[in-house]
TORGUNU-638493 format. One record per atom (N, C-alpha, C, O): residue in three letters; x, y, z. Coordinates in pm, 1 decimal, m for minus. Example, Ala and Ser with C-alpha at 12.3 -4.5 7.8 and 13.67 -1.06 7.14 Angstrom:
> ALA|1319.0|m569.0|780.0;
> ALA|1230.0|m450.0|780.0;
> ALA|1320.0|m330.0|780.0;
> ALA|1423.6|m331.9|846.5;
> SER|1285.0|m225.0|708.0;
> SER|1367.0|m106.0|714.0;
> SER|1290.0|3.0|787.0;
> SER|1340.9|113.8|803.9;
***
This chain:
> UNK|m1413.8|2020.9|m647.9;
> UNK|m1315.3|1979.2|m550.8;
> UNK|m1192.2|1928.5|m625.1;
> UNK|m1201.2|1856.4|m724.5;
> UNK|m1078.8|1968.7|m573.5;
> UNK|m953.9|1931.5|m639.2;
> UNK|m853.1|1881.8|m536.7;
> UNK|m859.3|1913.7|m418.0;
> UNK|m761.4|1803.3|m587.5;
> UNK|m654.1|1751.2|m504.8;
> UNK|m522.1|1796.2|m566.9;
> UNK|m501.9|1780.9|m687.3;
> UNK|m433.0|1851.1|m486.1;
> UNK|m302.2|1894.0|m536.3;
> UNK|m191.8|1826.8|m455.9;
> UNK|m204.9|1804.3|m335.6;
> UNK|m83.5|1795.4|m524.8;
> UNK|31.2|1732.9|m460.9;
> UNK|152.1|1822.1|m480.7;
> UNK|171.6|1878.7|m588.3;
> UNK|233.0|1834.4|m377.0;
> UNK|351.1|1920.2|m381.2;
> UNK|464.9|1848.4|m311.5;
> UNK|446.8|1791.0|m204.1;
> UNK|584.6|1851.9|m374.1;
> UNK|704.4|1796.0|m311.2;
> UNK|805.5|1907.1|m290.6;
> UNK|819.9|1996.3|m374.2;
> UNK|875.4|1900.4|m177.8;
> UNK|984.0|1993.9|m150.6;
> UNK|1101.2|1916.5|m90.7;
> UNK|1083.5|1814.9|m23.5;
> UNK|1220.1|1967.0|m117.0;
> UNK|1340.9|1915.1|m54.1;
> UNK|1370.8|2007.1|63.1;
> UNK|1381.8|2128.5|45.9;
> UNK|1384.0|1949.9|182.0;
> UNK|1408.5|2029.7|302.1;
> UNK|1545.3|1991.1|359.9;
> UNK|1563.2|1881.5|413.0;
> UNK|1641.5|2084.4|348.0;
> UNK|1776.5|2063.0|400.7;
> UNK|1791.1|2144.3|528.3;
> UNK|1765.3|2264.7|529.3;
> UNK|1832.0|2079.0|634.8;
> UNK|1847.4|2147.1|762.8;
> UNK|1992.9|2140.9|806.9;
> UNK|2055.8|2035.1|806.1;
> UNK|2044.4|2256.9|845.2;
> UNK|2182.8|2272.9|889.7;
> UNK|2184.1|2319.9|1034.1;
> UNK|2081.8|2363.5|1087.0;
> UNK|2300.3|2310.7|1097.7;
> UNK|2323.1|2372.4|1227.8;
> UNK|2415.2|2490.6|1206.8;
> UNK|2517.0|2478.9|1138.7;
> UNK|2380.0|2606.4|1265.7;
> UNK|2467.4|2723.3|1252.5;
> UNK|2560.5|2733.2|1373.5;
> UNK|2553.8|2650.9|1464.8;
> UNK|2646.0|2833.4|1373.2;
> UNK|2747.2|2849.8|1477.7;
> UNK|2686.5|2864.6|1617.3;
> UNK|2751.9|2832.4|1716.5;
> UNK|2563.6|2912.5|1626.0;
> UNK|2496.3|2927.2|1756.2;
> UNK|2427.8|2799.1|1801.3;
> UNK|2372.2|2793.3|1911.0;
> UNK|2431.8|2696.4|1717.1;
> UNK|2367.5|2570.1|1751.2;
> UNK|2221.7|2560.9|1710.2;
> UNK|2154.0|2463.7|1743.5;
> UNK|2172.4|2661.5|1637.9;
> UNK|2033.1|2662.9|1594.4;
> UNK|2016.5|2592.1|1460.6;
> UNK|2110.3|2583.6|1381.5;
> UNK|1896.3|2541.7|1436.5;
> UNK|1862.8|2478.8|1309.2;
> UNK|1829.1|2586.3|1206.2;
> UNK|1758.6|2682.8|1235.8;
> UNK|1880.7|2568.0|1085.3;
> UNK|1850.6|2657.0|972.8;
> UNK|1802.9|2567.5|859.2;
> UNK|1875.0|2477.3|816.6;
> UNK|1681.9|2592.2|810.2;
> UNK|1623.3|2506.6|707.7;
> UNK|1613.0|2580.7|575.2;
> UNK|1570.3|2696.0|569.8;
> UNK|1653.0|2512.3|468.9;
> UNK|1637.0|2561.9|332.1;
> UNK|1540.2|2468.5|262.4;
> UNK|1555.8|2346.5|268.2;
> UNK|1440.2|2525.1|196.5;
> UNK|1339.5|2446.1|128.0;
> UNK|1347.3|2474.5|m21.8;
> UNK|1340.5|2589.5|m65.1;
> UNK|1361.6|2367.7|m99.7;
> UNK|1371.6|2377.6|m245.0;
> UNK|1246.9|2311.8|m304.4;
> UNK|1221.7|2194.2|m278.2;
> UNK|1168.1|2385.5|m384.3;
> UNK|1046.5|2327.1|m441.2;
> UNK|1077.6|2233.0|m557.6;
> UNK|1177.1|2250.6|m628.0;
> UNK|992.3|2134.0|m576.8;
> UNK|993.4|2043.0|m690.8;
> UNK|1129.6|1979.4|m719.0;
> UNK|1185.2|1999.2|m827.0;
> UNK|1183.9|1903.7|m624.0;
> UNK|1312.3|1838.2|m649.2;
> UNK|1297.7|1727.8|m754.4;
> UNK|1190.8|1668.5|m768.6;
> UNK|1405.7|1701.0|m827.6;
> UNK|1404.1|1594.2|m927.3;
> UNK|1377.1|1460.8|m859.2;
> UNK|1426.4|1436.0|m749.2;
> UNK|1300.4|1376.2|m923.0;
> UNK|1268.6|1244.9|m867.2;
> UNK|1392.1|1156.7|m856.8;
> UNK|1396.1|1065.3|m774.4;
> UNK|1492.6|1182.9|m939.3;
> UNK|1612.2|1098.2|m943.5;
> UNK|1719.5|1138.3|m841.4;
> UNK|1825.2|1075.5|m835.6;
> UNK|1693.7|1241.2|m761.7;
> UNK|1792.2|1284.8|m662.6;
> UNK|1822.9|1174.2|m562.1;
> UNK|1733.3|1104.2|m514.8;
> UNK|1951.8|1160.1|m530.7;
> UNK|1990.9|1061.4|m429.6;
> UNK|2035.6|1133.3|m302.8;
> UNK|2066.6|1252.4|m304.7;
> UNK|2038.3|1059.4|m193.9;
> UNK|2084.3|1115.6|m66.9;
> UNK|2229.2|1162.6|m79.9;
> UNK|2265.8|1266.5|m25.0;
> UNK|2311.6|1086.6|m152.3;
> UNK|2452.4|1124.0|m169.4;
> UNK|2466.0|1256.4|m244.0;
> UNK|2550.7|1338.2|m208.3;
> UNK|2385.2|1278.6|m345.6;
> UNK|2389.9|1405.0|m420.5;
> UNK|2349.4|1522.4|m332.2;
> UNK|2413.0|1627.8|m335.1;
> UNK|2244.9|1504.2|m254.7;
> UNK|2197.0|1611.6|m167.1;
> UNK|2302.4|1643.4|m61.0;
> UNK|2329.9|1760.3|m33.8;
> UNK|2361.2|1539.9|m1.5;
> UNK|2463.6|1562.4|100.5;
> UNK|2586.3|1631.2|42.1;
> UNK|2649.6|1712.4|109.5;
> UNK|2620.4|1599.6|m82.0;
> UNK|2734.0|1665.4|m146.6;
> UNK|2707.1|1814.8|m163.6;
> UNK|2796.8|1896.7|m143.3;
> UNK|2585.6|1850.1|m200.1;
> UNK|2548.8|1992.1|m212.9;
> UNK|2552.4|2059.7|m76.7;
> UNK|2600.4|2172.4|m64.5;
> UNK|2502.5|1992.5|24.5;
> UNK|2505.7|2049.8|159.4;
> UNK|2649.7|2072.0|205.5;
> UNK|2679.9|2173.6|268.1;
> UNK|2738.5|1977.1|174.7;
> UNK|2879.9|1993.2|208.5;
> UNK|2940.0|2115.1|139.2;
> UNK|3017.3|2189.6|199.4;
> UNK|2904.1|2135.4|11.7;
> UNK|2953.7|2252.8|m61.9;
> UNK|2903.1|2382.2|m0.4;
> UNK|2978.6|2478.5|12.4;
> UNK|2776.6|2385.0|37.5;
> UNK|2718.7|2505.0|99.9;
> UNK|2796.2|2538.8|226.4;
> UNK|2827.0|2655.4|251.2;
> UNK|2828.0|2437.2|306.7;
> UNK|2902.1|2459.4|431.2;
> UNK|3045.4|2503.3|401.6;
> UNK|3094.2|2599.9|460.3;
> UNK|3112.3|2433.0|311.5;
> UNK|3253.1|2460.6|279.2;
> UNK|3271.9|2599.4|220.0;
> UNK|3365.5|2670.4|256.9;
> UNK|3183.4|2638.8|127.7;
> UNK|3197.4|2768.0|60.4;
> UNK|3144.0|2883.4|143.8;
> UNK|3164.8|2999.8|109.7;
> UNK|3074.1|2851.3|254.5;
> UNK|3024.5|2952.7|347.2;
> UNK|2947.1|3063.1|274.1;
> UNK|2974.2|3181.9|291.1;
> UNK|2849.8|3020.3|192.3;
> UNK|2779.1|3116.6|107.5;
> UNK|2653.7|3175.2|171.9;
> UNK|2596.4|3270.8|119.5;
> UNK|2610.7|3119.6|284.1;
> UNK|2494.3|3173.6|354.8;
> UNK|2534.6|3211.7|496.5;
> UNK|2599.8|3134.4|566.7;
> UNK|2495.5|3330.0|537.0;
> UNK|2520.3|3375.5|673.4;
> UNK|2384.4|3392.6|741.1;
> UNK|2295.4|3458.7|687.6;
> UNK|2369.5|3333.8|856.4;
> UNK|2243.6|3342.5|930.3;
> UNK|2261.8|3435.8|1049.8;
> UNK|2374.8|3469.1|1085.4;
> UNK|2152.6|3478.0|1111.7;
> UNK|2166.4|3561.1|1232.1;
> UNK|2248.0|3492.6|1342.1;
> UNK|2306.6|3559.6|1427.0;
> UNK|2251.7|3359.1|1340.3;
> UNK|2327.5|3284.0|1439.4;
> UNK|2465.9|3245.3|1391.5;
> UNK|2531.4|3160.9|1452.6;
> UNK|2511.5|3306.5|1281.9;
> UNK|2644.9|3277.6|1230.6;
> UNK|2642.8|3183.9|1111.8;
> UNK|2537.2|3152.5|1056.9;
> UNK|2761.9|3139.8|1072.9;
> UNK|2774.6|3055.3|954.3;
> UNK|2720.1|2915.1|979.4;
> UNK|2706.8|2871.5|1093.7;
> UNK|2688.9|2845.3|870.1;
> UNK|2642.5|2707.1|878.7;
> UNK|2763.7|2618.7|903.9;
> UNK|2864.2|2629.5|833.7;
> UNK|2754.6|2531.2|1003.7;
> UNK|2872.2|2452.6|1040.2;
> UNK|2855.9|2302.0|1020.4;
> UNK|2955.5|2230.2|1011.7;
> UNK|2730.8|2252.8|1013.0;
> UNK|2713.7|2108.3|992.4;
> UNK|2575.4|2077.5|936.0;
> UNK|2483.8|2159.6|941.1;
> UNK|2563.5|1955.5|881.6;
> UNK|2435.8|1905.3|832.1;
> UNK|2358.8|1850.1|951.8;
> UNK|2416.2|1786.0|1039.8;
> UNK|2228.9|1875.6|953.5;
> UNK|2146.1|1825.1|1063.3;
> UNK|2045.0|1722.0|1013.3;
> UNK|2023.6|1619.2|1077.7;
> UNK|1982.5|1749.7|897.6;
> UNK|1878.1|1660.8|848.0;
> UNK|1849.5|1692.6|701.5;
> UNK|1875.2|1803.7|655.2;
> UNK|1797.0|1595.8|630.0;
> UNK|1750.8|1618.1|492.6;
> UNK|1628.8|1529.7|468.9;
> UNK|1627.9|1411.6|503.6;
> UNK|1525.4|1589.9|408.5;
> UNK|1400.9|1518.6|382.5;
> UNK|1340.8|1564.4|251.0;
> UNK|1354.9|1680.0|211.1;
> UNK|1274.0|1472.2|184.9;
> UNK|1185.9|1511.3|75.7;
> UNK|1045.2|1496.2|131.7;
> UNK|1004.3|1387.4|172.3;
> UNK|972.2|1607.1|133.0;
> UNK|838.6|1610.4|192.3;
> UNK|736.3|1614.7|79.3;
> UNK|741.3|1701.5|m7.9;
> UNK|644.1|1519.8|82.5;
> UNK|538.8|1508.2|m19.0;
> UNK|406.1|1539.9|49.7;
> UNK|366.8|1471.3|144.1;
> UNK|337.5|1643.5|2.3;
> UNK|212.5|1687.8|64.8;
> UNK|98.8|1680.4|m36.3;
> UNK|111.6|1728.8|m148.7;
> UNK|m11.5|1620.1|3.8;
> UNK|m131.9|1618.5|m78.7;
> UNK|m238.5|1699.9|m6.6;
> UNK|m266.1|1678.1|111.4;
> UNK|m297.6|1793.5|m79.1;
> UNK|m403.4|1877.4|m23.8;
> UNK|m532.6|1850.2|m98.1;
> UNK|m537.3|1859.6|m220.7;
> UNK|m637.3|1816.5|m24.7;
> UNK|m769.0|1794.5|m82.8;
> UNK|m855.1|1915.1|m51.3;
> UNK|m883.7|1943.4|65.0;
> UNK|m896.5|1986.3|m155.7;
> UNK|m984.1|2101.5|m138.9;
> UNK|m1127.8|2048.2|m133.0;
> UNK|m1177.0|1992.3|m231.0;
> UNK|m1193.9|2064.9|m20.5;
> UNK|m1326.5|2007.7|m1.5;
> UNK|m1440.3|2106.0|m24.2;
> UNK|m1556.5|2073.5|0.1;
> UNK|m1407.8|2224.3|m70.0;
> UNK|m1512.3|2325.1|m89.7;
> UNK|m1496.2|2388.9|m225.6;
> UNK|m1389.1|2439.2|m259.7;
> UNK|m1603.8|2386.6|m303.5;
> UNK|m1606.1|2457.2|m432.4;
> UNK|m1684.0|2586.3|m413.8;
> UNK|m1797.1|2585.1|m365.2;
> UNK|m1623.7|2696.0|m452.1;
> UNK|m1688.3|2826.5|m441.8;
> UNK|m1810.4|2829.0|m534.5;
> UNK|m1798.0|2800.9|m653.7;
> UNK|m1927.2|2862.2|m480.7;
> UNK|m2046.9|2868.2|m567.0;
> UNK|m2034.5|2979.9|m671.2;
> UNK|m1983.0|3088.2|m643.5;
> UNK|m2082.2|2950.3|m789.0;
> UNK|m2081.6|3051.2|m896.7;
> UNK|m2209.9|3132.0|m884.5;
> UNK|m2320.0|3077.0|m881.4;
> UNK|m2193.0|3264.9|m877.6;
> UNK|m2309.1|3353.6|m857.9;
> UNK|m2376.3|3386.4|m988.2;
> UNK|m2475.2|3459.6|m990.0;
***
């Protein structure tokens, strides 16, 4: 049985249609600050580098660092 931990940075934007668009970045640096993340989100919006089916990204909606721990409770028997 093993336990694994995974962290992701989840940035959510609003597109021109009003829909949420989420970008997930694996293994963010522990030293990241909210101000740094928001600055990157502002650049993404300003430079208009991603186009979604609902149009361009127009505003920041949410940002989270999600930490997930998974406990594997079953060991495969060795035959």
